[in-house]
C-alpha positions, 0 to 999 in steps of 0.5 A: 210914614208918608213916602213924601212929606210936603211942608205946609208952606209949600202945600199952601203955596201950590194949592193957592197958585202961589209961585214956587221954585224947587231947589235940590239939596246935592248942591249943599251935601256934595258939591259945595265945601263946608261952610260955604255949602250951608251959606249958599243954601240959606242965601238962596232960600233968602233970595227967593223970598226977597223976590216973592217966591216960595222956596222948596228945598228937597231932601231926604231926611231919615228916609223920607223925601221931604219938599221944603225943608226946614232951616234946621234940616238943611243944616243938619243935612249940610253938616252930615258926614254920613249923608248919601246921594240919591237918584230917583232909583235910590229913594226906596232903598234910602226910605228902607234904610232911614238914610239922610240923603241930598237929592240929585236933578233927577230925584228933585225933579221927581219929587217937585213934580209929585208935589205940584211945583212947576219949576226947578233951578239947578246948577249944571245938569248930568249927561253923557259922560266922556267915553260913553260909547264904551261905557254907556255911562250917562246920567239918570237925569236925562231920563227924568228929563224925558218923563217929567212935565216941568220946567228946569233952569240950568247953566248947561251940563257939567263941563266935564261931560260930553256936551254934543252927545248930551244935546243929541240925547236930549233930542232923542228923547224929545226934551225941549231945549231953549236958550235964555237969551241966546242960541249959544249952549252954555257949558257951566263954568263957561257962557259958550260951550261952543255948541248951538241949540235951535231956540232962544227965549227973551222973557219968562213970559215966553217960557211959560207960553211954551210951557202952556203949549206943552201941556195942551199937547199933553207932552210928558218932558221937561222944558229945559231952559239954558242960562249962561253965567254972564261972561264977565263972571265965567271961568276963562275958557282957555284956563277950563280947557287946559284943567280938563284935559289934566283932570281927565288924564289924572282920572284915567291914571288913578282908574276912577271910573263910574259915579266916582268920575264927577266928584274926582273931576270936579274936585280937581278942577277946583283945586287946579284953579285954586278955588276960582271955579267954586266961585263961578259954581256959585255964581252960576247957582244964583243966576238960575235961582234968579231966572227960576224965580222969574219963571215961577212968577210968570207960571203963577199969573196964568 
């Protein structure tokens, strides 16, 4: 069995220089409840096709890393109670055990680059966790972004993380970060996290210019595009601030640590906001898919 299976449609589009956008699978295997998970996954692919872009949803089926999941495979992963979450380090284990898995940002970026896909849209990135000075807890996404020369579109990092320290780590890892028409770094659920970045871009062609310059310099890091949710669709910042305090206190009381922390906190936020955060999460994702499509088209014209 080949380590990676790339769909014929994706292979042909990449070979022909057509616009292709990679999409992760953890958003529908672990990030969204049923049946919204499958609905969002299929709608995102339809959104891309309507924009003239080939979707390449990435996941693991029976241990095999797949770039360009079929609709049937997306449906199967969406409804699989045994599906695991796979980062890069998990891929060989998933292969040997023939597991089904949703791929994280790191694993999706790895597979996209291996398949020759230049752009990947996600929701929010992993990063440095609260209290990392004691726990050393930071996402493998950061190391992947430092070593994979693609473009990743996100709405910042997940709001539950230490955003300031995450930006410091991205700087240390030499990951270029640009804001889409802003220098206010977004906070996933909210338009402005309160942290600033140095550079903004005003067009997808400008992002393509940055990619061309990075490649000419033979640099290996991802170009990270921070795309804020529109202010009128964000979660009210005061609501998020209050709920985050409560969520972190609940996690500490329940002794939730390590990789269990993120799903616990996100689930707490969803329940505390009576599902409002879920709708914001979906809007964030659609917004990033739309921008990723534009970047893919600009890159395909070079």
